[in-house]
Phi, psi and omega in degrees: 000135189272142182285162177305314182298316180295322181306308187294320178299315180295316178301309178301318179294317177298320176296318181294326182274325186244000188062210187289346180283354171302326189291317179295316183300318178298319176296318177299318176296329176293317178302312179303313177302315180293325179292341175262002181081016179264075188291331178290321181286327180293319180298320177297312178300322181288327177292323170301314176303315174304312186299322182291317182302326180290316188293327181292330179093186181280155181306139174257152179232000000 
C-alpha cells in the first residue's frame, strides 16, 4: 500500500503534467489494474484519482 504522502505527490505530479485529463488517466489505470486482478494497485490509483479531485476543488458553473 502506498502512503498518503506518496499518493498526494503522485496526484500533484500527474496534474502538473496532464492537467485535468490526469483524473481520467488515473481512472483508466485503476480499471486496467482491476482487469488484471491487481486490486491493491487499482486501489492506489483510485486513491490518486480521489486526491486529484480534491486538489481540483469544486466544480465551476
